[in-house]
C-alpha positions as CSV (number, residue, x, y, z in Angstrom):
1,X,63.2,-100.0,17.1
2,X,66.2,-97.7,16.8
3,X,65.6,-96.4,13.3
4,X,62.9,-93.6,12.8
5,X,59.3,-94.6,12.4
6,X,58.4,-93.7,8.8
7,X,55.1,-91.9,8.2
8,X,52.9,-91.1,5.2
9,X,50.5,-88.1,5.7
10,X,47.3,-88.1,3.6
11,X,44.9,-85.2,3.4
12,X,43.2,-83.4,0.5
13,X,43.7,-80.0,2.2
14,X,47.3,-78.7,1.8
15,X,47.3,-76.6,4.9
16,X,46.2,-79.5,7.0
17,X,48.9,-81.7,5.6
18,X,51.5,-79.0,6.2
19,X,50.4,-78.5,9.8
20,X,50.4,-82.2,10.6
21,X,53.8,-82.7,8.9
22,X,55.3,-79.8,11.0
23,X,53.9,-81.3,14.2
24,X,55.2,-84.7,13.4
25,X,58.7,-83.5,12.5
26,X,59.0,-82.0,16.0
27,X,59.5,-85.6,17.1
28,X,63.0,-87.0,16.4
29,X,61.7,-90.5,16.2
30,X,59.4,-89.7,13.3
31,X,60.4,-89.4,9.7
32,X,57.8,-88.2,7.2
33,X,58.6,-90.0,4.0
34,X,55.7,-88.8,1.9
35,X,52.4,-87.0,1.6
36,X,49.3,-87.5,-0.6
37,X,46.3,-85.4,-1.4
38,X,43.9,-88.2,-2.5
39,X,43.1,-91.7,-1.5
40,X,44.3,-93.4,-4.7
41,X,47.6,-91.5,-4.6
42,X,47.9,-92.5,-0.9
43,X,47.5,-96.2,-1.7
44,X,50.1,-96.0,-4.5
45,X,52.6,-94.3,-2.2
46,X,51.9,-96.8,0.5
47,X,52.9,-99.6,-1.9
48,X,56.0,-97.7,-3.0
49,X,57.3,-96.5,0.3
50,X,56.0,-99.1,2.8
51,X,55.6,-96.7,5.7
52,X,55.3,-97.8,9.3
53,X,52.3,-95.6,9.8
54,X,49.7,-93.6,7.8
55,X,48.0,-90.5,9.1
56,X,44.8,-90.5,7.1
57,X,42.0,-88.0,6.6
58,X,38.5,-89.4,6.0
59,X,36.6,-87.0,3.8
60,X,38.4,-87.1,0.5
61,X,37.0,-87.2,-3.1
62,X,36.7,-90.4,-5.1
63,X,38.5,-92.8,-2.6
64,X,37.9,-91.8,1.0
65,X,40.0,-92.6,4.0
66,X,37.9,-95.6,5.0
67,X,38.5,-97.2,1.6
68,X,42.2,-96.5,1.9
69,X,42.3,-98.1,5.4
70,X,40.5,-101.2,4.1
71,X,42.9,-101.4,1.1
72,X,46.2,-101.1,3.1
73,X,45.2,-104.1,5.1
74,X,45.9,-106.1,2.0
75,X,49.4,-104.9,1.6
76,X,52.5,-107.1,2.2
77,X,53.6,-104.6,4.9
78,X,50.5,-103.4,6.8
79,X,51.1,-99.9,8.2
80,X,49.6,-98.6,11.4
81,X,46.6,-96.4,10.5
82,X,45.8,-93.2,12.4
83,X,42.8,-91.3,11.3
84,X,43.3,-87.5,11.4
85,X,40.0,-85.8,10.6
86,X,37.6,-83.1,11.5
87,X,34.7,-85.5,11.8
88,X,34.1,-87.3,15.2
89,X,31.3,-89.5,13.9
90,X,33.4,-92.1,12.1
91,X,35.4,-93.4,15.1
92,X,33.5,-96.7,15.5
93,X,33.9,-97.5,11.9
94,X,37.6,-96.5,12.0
95,X,38.4,-99.0,14.6
96,X,36.7,-101.7,12.6
97,X,39.5,-101.1,10.1
98,X,42.0,-101.8,12.9
99,X,42.9,-98.1,13.3
100,X,45.5,-97.5,16.0
101,X,44.1,-94.0,16.9
102,X,41.6,-91.3,15.9
103,X,42.8,-87.7,16.0
104,X,40.4,-84.7,15.6
105,X,41.3,-81.4,13.9
106,X,42.5,-78.9,15.0
107,X,45.3,-81.2,16.2
108,X,46.2,-81.1,19.9
109,X,50.0,-81.5,20.4
110,X,49.6,-83.6,23.6
111,X,47.2,-86.0,22.0
112,X,49.5,-86.3,19.0
113,X,52.4,-87.1,21.4
114,X,50.2,-89.9,23.0
115,X,49.5,-91.2,19.5
116,X,53.2,-91.4,18.7
117,X,53.8,-93.3,21.9
118,X,51.2,-95.8,20.8
119,X,52.9,-96.2,17.5
120,X,56.2,-96.7,19.3
121,X,54.7,-99.4,21.5
122,X,53.8,-101.4,18.3
123,X,57.4,-101.4,17.2
124,X,59.3,-101.6,20.5
125,X,59.8,-105.0,22.0
126,X,59.7,-105.1,25.8
127,X,63.0,-105.6,27.7
128,X,63.1,-109.3,28.7
129,X,66.6,-109.5,30.2
130,X,65.1,-110.2,33.6
131,X,63.0,-113.1,32.2
132,X,63.5,-116.2,30.2
133,X,64.8,-115.8,26.7
134,X,62.9,-118.6,25.0
135,X,59.4,-118.0,23.7
136,X,56.4,-119.2,25.7
137,X,55.5,-122.7,24.8
138,X,51.7,-122.3,24.9
139,X,49.1,-119.8,23.7
140,X,46.5,-119.1,26.4
141,X,42.9,-118.9,25.3
142,X,40.4,-117.8,28.0
143,X,37.1,-119.7,27.9
144,X,34.0,-120.2,30.1
145,X,35.6,-123.1,31.9
146,X,39.0,-121.5,32.4
147,X,42.2,-120.9,30.4
148,X,43.0,-123.4,27.7
149,X,46.7,-123.6,26.7
150,X,47.3,-124.4,23.0
151,X,50.7,-125.6,21.6
152,X,51.5,-123.3,18.6
153,X,52.6,-126.4,16.6
154,X,49.1,-127.8,16.8
155,X,47.6,-124.6,15.3
156,X,46.7,-124.9,11.6
157,X,45.6,-121.3,11.0
158,X,44.2,-118.2,12.6
159,X,41.4,-116.2,11.0
160,X,39.5,-113.0,11.8
161,X,35.8,-112.6,11.0
162,X,34.0,-109.5,12.2
163,X,35.1,-109.1,15.8
164,X,36.0,-112.7,16.5
165,X,39.4,-114.4,16.0
166,X,39.3,-118.1,15.4
167,X,42.2,-120.4,16.2
168,X,41.9,-123.6,14.3
169,X,43.6,-126.9,15.1
170,X,43.0,-130.4,13.6
171,X,40.6,-131.3,16.4
172,X,39.0,-128.1,17.5
173,X,38.3,-124.4,16.8
174,X,38.9,-121.8,19.6
175,X,37.5,-118.2,19.7
176,X,39.1,-115.1,21.2
177,X,38.5,-111.4,21.0
178,X,42.2,-110.7,20.5
179,X,42.8,-108.8,17.2
180,X,44.6,-110.8,14.6
181,X,47.6,-108.5,14.9
182,X,47.9,-109.4,18.6
183,X,47.8,-113.1,17.9
184,X,50.4,-112.6,15.2
185,X,52.7,-110.8,17.6
186,X,52.4,-113.6,20.2
187,X,53.2,-116.2,17.6
188,X,56.1,-114.3,15.9
189,X,58.7,-116.7,17.4
190,X,57.0,-119.6,15.6
191,X,56.5,-120.6,12.0
192,X,53.4,-118.5,11.2
193,X,52.9,-116.3,8.1
194,X,50.1,-113.9,7.1
195,X,48.6,-114.9,3.8
196,X,45.7,-112.4,3.7
197,X,44.4,-109.6,5.9
198,X,42.2,-112.1,7.7
199,X,44.4,-115.2,7.8
200,X,47.6,-116.3,9.5
201,X,48.8,-119.9,8.8
202,X,51.3,-122.3,10.3
203,X,53.9,-123.0,7.6
204,X,54.5,-126.5,9.0
205,X,51.0,-127.6,8.0
206,X,51.0,-126.3,4.4
207,X,50.5,-129.1,1.9
208,X,49.7,-127.5,-1.5
209,X,49.4,-124.1,-3.3
210,X,46.7,-124.0,-6.0
211,X,46.6,-121.2,-8.6
212,X,43.2,-119.4,-8.4
213,X,42.6,-116.1,-10.4
214,X,44.1,-112.7,-10.8
215,X,47.4,-113.9,-9.4
216,X,45.9,-115.1,-6.2
217,X,46.3,-118.7,-4.9
218,X,44.4,-121.1,-2.6
219,X,46.2,-123.0,0.1
220,X,45.6,-126.6,1.3
221,X,46.6,-127.5,4.9
222,X,47.2,-130.9,6.2
223,X,44.3,-132.5,8.0
224,X,41.4,-130.3,6.8
225,X,39.4,-130.0,3.6
226,X,39.0,-126.2,3.8
227,X,41.0,-124.1,1.3
228,X,42.3,-120.7,2.3
229,X,42.8,-117.7,0.0
230,X,46.3,-116.3,-0.4
231,X,46.4,-112.6,-1.5
232,X,48.6,-112.0,-4.5
233,X,50.5,-109.4,-2.3
234,X,51.8,-112.2,-0.1
235,X,52.4,-115.1,-2.6
236,X,56.0,-114.2,-3.5
237,X,57.2,-114.1,0.1
238,X,55.2,-117.1,1.0
239,X,57.0,-119.2,-1.6
240,X,60.3,-117.9,-0.4
241,X,59.4,-119.0,3.1
242,X,58.4,-122.5,1.9
243,X,60.9,-123.4,-0.7
244,X,64.6,-124.4,-0.4
């Protein structure tokens, strides 16, 4: 991406925020667009500014960093989450919330540079001038008996539960350890849309939207009885994708 990567810095300690903002601003590709001193303020600013990435402290009053990380997964635009904390003991839990990285205070400039490279890799598409310009026609799923190739058009939806991603067709369900974000990136050239933090659906197979509660909807797909939940944060854009 040519435009700067936008960042929100969240920490209840002012000096920690100022230090991290200063270090981030040494990188021309980074633009700090906001800061927050609490979890609830961070969530509000994330909704308002839609940053590409959030640098997030863990130990904060009322709404801690883990709760913020869980909440931002529900947003229409899900930012990359980088935990920036003095506590090393939460790393395992952090990556369960799909964190991109885990930085410890006091911040090491070389480690921060590596983190920024990781953020860039999520937004920079590889140069494919030397290869074919059309998207791959099959999604490879590695199983016990070899690699199975699935046509994206046959996929009804993809879901993430705990550490397993399920790829559901009319005839069969496949499992992979790929994070849902990775599957979404592989299918971005096809007609797939995220309806929830844990669900990605093929727009070609949507049959009906059913009002549920609190502004949310349920989704019926062709060929299966199961109904999928659509978060209210995604419903407007989903309808725009579906309707003429």
